[in-house]
C-alpha positions as a LaTeX table, in Angstrom:
\begin{tabular}{lrrr}
\hline
Residue & $x$ (\AA) & $y$ (\AA) & $z$ (\AA) \\
\hline
Met1 & $-21.87$ & 50.67 & $-97.72$ \\
Pro2 & $-24.12$ & 48.31 & $-99.28$ \\
Arg3 & $-27.71$ & 47.73 & $-98.43$ \\
Met4 & $-28.57$ & 44.57 & $-96.61$ \\
Ala5 & $-31.75$ & 42.98 & $-97.12$ \\
Pro6 & $-34.06$ & 42.91 & $-93.95$ \\
Gln7 & $-33.86$ & 39.45 & $-92.25$ \\
Lys8 & $-36.85$ & 37.64 & $-91.07$ \\
Pro9 & $-37.48$ & 37.55 & $-87.44$ \\
Thr10 & $-36.46$ & 34.11 & $-86.09$ \\
Thr11 & $-39.23$ & 32.09 & $-84.41$ \\
Ala12 & $-39.17$ & 29.27 & $-81.92$ \\
Thr13 & $-39.16$ & 25.82 & $-83.58$ \\
Ala14 & $-39.41$ & 22.40 & $-82.38$ \\
Thr15 & $-35.54$ & 22.18 & $-82.22$ \\
Gln16 & $-35.20$ & 25.69 & $-80.65$ \\
Ala17 & $-36.52$ & 26.28 & $-77.25$ \\
Ser18 & $-38.24$ & 29.54 & $-76.23$ \\
Pro19 & $-36.50$ & 30.93 & $-73.21$ \\
Asn20 & $-40.08$ & 32.03 & $-71.90$ \\
Gly21 & $-41.38$ & 28.48 & $-72.23$ \\
Gln22 & $-38.53$ & 27.10 & $-70.53$ \\
Ser23 & $-38.75$ & 29.27 & $-67.56$ \\
Ser24 & $-42.45$ & 28.42 & $-67.23$ \\
Leu25 & $-41.57$ & 24.94 & $-67.50$ \\
Glu26 & $-39.17$ & 25.18 & $-64.77$ \\
Tyr27 & $-41.68$ & 27.09 & $-62.47$ \\
Ile28 & $-44.19$ & 24.47 & $-63.13$ \\
Val29 & $-41.81$ & 21.69 & $-62.20$ \\
Leu30 & $-40.59$ & 23.46 & $-59.03$ \\
Val31 & $-44.31$ & 23.93 & $-57.79$ \\
Ala32 & $-45.05$ & 20.36 & $-58.34$ \\
Ala33 & $-42.13$ & 19.23 & $-56.58$ \\
Val34 & $-43.17$ & 21.52 & $-53.48$ \\
Val35 & $-46.62$ & 20.41 & $-53.58$ \\
Ser36 & $-45.77$ & 16.76 & $-53.93$ \\
Ala37 & $-43.29$ & 17.13 & $-50.83$ \\
Leu38 & $-46.08$ & 18.70 & $-48.86$ \\
Val39 & $-48.29$ & 16.09 & $-49.56$ \\
Leu40 & $-45.89$ & 13.44 & $-48.68$ \\
Met41 & $-45.10$ & 14.98 & $-45.54$ \\
Ser42 & $-48.76$ & 15.83 & $-44.52$ \\
Asp43 & $-48.91$ & 13.03 & $-41.89$ \\
Tyr44 & $-45.89$ & 14.29 & $-40.10$ \\
Ile45 & $-46.85$ & 17.96 & $-40.17$ \\
Arg46 & $-50.21$ & 16.74 & $-38.94$ \\
Arg47 & $-48.62$ & 15.00 & $-36.19$ \\
Ala48 & $-46.38$ & 17.85 & $-35.16$ \\
Phe49 & $-49.35$ & 20.21 & $-34.86$ \\
Asn50 & $-51.23$ & 17.76 & $-32.82$ \\
Ala51 & $-48.16$ & 17.01 & $-30.42$ \\
His52 & $-47.92$ & 20.85 & $-29.95$ \\
Gly53 & $-51.69$ & 21.10 & $-29.19$ \\
Asn54 & $-51.52$ & 18.20 & $-26.56$ \\
Ala55 & $-48.33$ & 19.65 & $-25.08$ \\
Leu56 & $-50.05$ & 23.13 & $-24.78$ \\
Glu57 & $-53.29$ & 21.38 & $-23.43$ \\
Glu58 & $-51.25$ & 19.60 & $-20.72$ \\
Gln59 & $-49.52$ & 22.94 & $-19.86$ \\
Leu60 & $-52.58$ & 24.64 & $-19.26$ \\
Asn61 & $-54.71$ & 21.78 & $-17.50$ \\
Gly62 & $-51.58$ & 21.94 & $-15.17$ \\
Ala63 & $-51.83$ & 25.53 & $-14.64$ \\
Val64 & $-55.71$ & 25.26 & $-13.86$ \\
Arg65 & $-54.83$ & 22.24 & $-11.24$ \\
Asp66 & $-52.28$ & 24.13 & $-9.46$ \\
Asn67 & $-54.48$ & 27.15 & $-8.97$ \\
Ser68 & $-57.51$ & 25.46 & $-8.09$ \\
Pro69 & $-58.81$ & 25.28 & $-4.34$ \\
Ala70 & $-58.31$ & 22.21 & $-2.21$ \\
Thr71 & $-61.35$ & 19.96 & $-2.38$ \\
Ser72 & $-60.34$ & 17.17 & $-0.32$ \\
Gly73 & $-57.60$ & 16.21 & 2.27 \\
Gly74 & $-58.46$ & 18.52 & 5.44 \\
Gly75 & $-56.37$ & 20.05 & 7.84 \\
Gly76 & $-54.10$ & 22.98 & 7.73 \\
Gly77 & $-54.81$ & 26.20 & 6.20 \\
Gly78 & $-55.61$ & 26.14 & 2.72 \\
Gly79 & $-55.07$ & 24.14 & $-0.19$ \\
Gly80 & $-52.85$ & 22.10 & $-2.23$ \\
Gly81 & $-51.30$ & 24.47 & $-4.89$ \\
Gly82 & $-48.22$ & 23.73 & $-7.03$ \\
Gly83 & $-45.28$ & 22.53 & $-4.96$ \\
Gly84 & $-43.16$ & 25.77 & $-4.91$ \\
Asp85 & $-43.80$ & 27.03 & $-8.28$ \\
Asp86 & $-45.90$ & 30.10 & $-6.83$ \\
Asp87 & $-45.31$ & 33.34 & $-8.45$ \\
Gly88 & $-45.97$ & 35.42 & $-5.71$ \\
Gly89 & $-49.23$ & 36.70 & $-6.78$ \\
Pro90 & $-52.67$ & 36.43 & $-5.06$ \\
Pro91 & $-54.35$ & 33.16 & $-5.48$ \\
Leu92 & $-57.16$ & 33.02 & $-8.06$ \\
Ala93 & $-59.68$ & 31.42 & $-5.59$ \\
Ser94 & $-59.75$ & 30.80 & $-1.89$ \\
Val95 & $-62.04$ & 28.65 & 0.02 \\
Glu96 & $-62.27$ & 28.33 & 3.72 \\
Val97 & $-63.81$ & 24.75 & 4.80 \\
Ala98 & $-65.79$ & 24.87 & 8.11 \\
Thr99 & $-66.01$ & 21.57 & 9.77 \\
Gly100 & $-69.24$ & 20.67 & 11.52 \\
Thr101 & $-68.11$ & 19.16 & 14.79 \\
Gly102 & $-68.79$ & 20.49 & 18.06 \\
\hline
\end{tabular}
């Protein structure tokens, strides 16, 4: 068998793209697209978080109102608490109001 001269290793030239360079460029473009999408949608994301926070605040305030003792509207034993959504547990606070008549 005839001996062949060793070939020079090929290097990437301007017309020949390196696979590693192309891969890096694709990742950079992908990250840039994701970041730009997040920047463009930041107002919508912020509004969604605020709406969720407001809904949670309303829910917690309603629970506090339902479990608070009656402070006005006399008569009858006890207080105004949530209209039928009692969970059967003991009340958080119980206040008896004595009237000063008599």
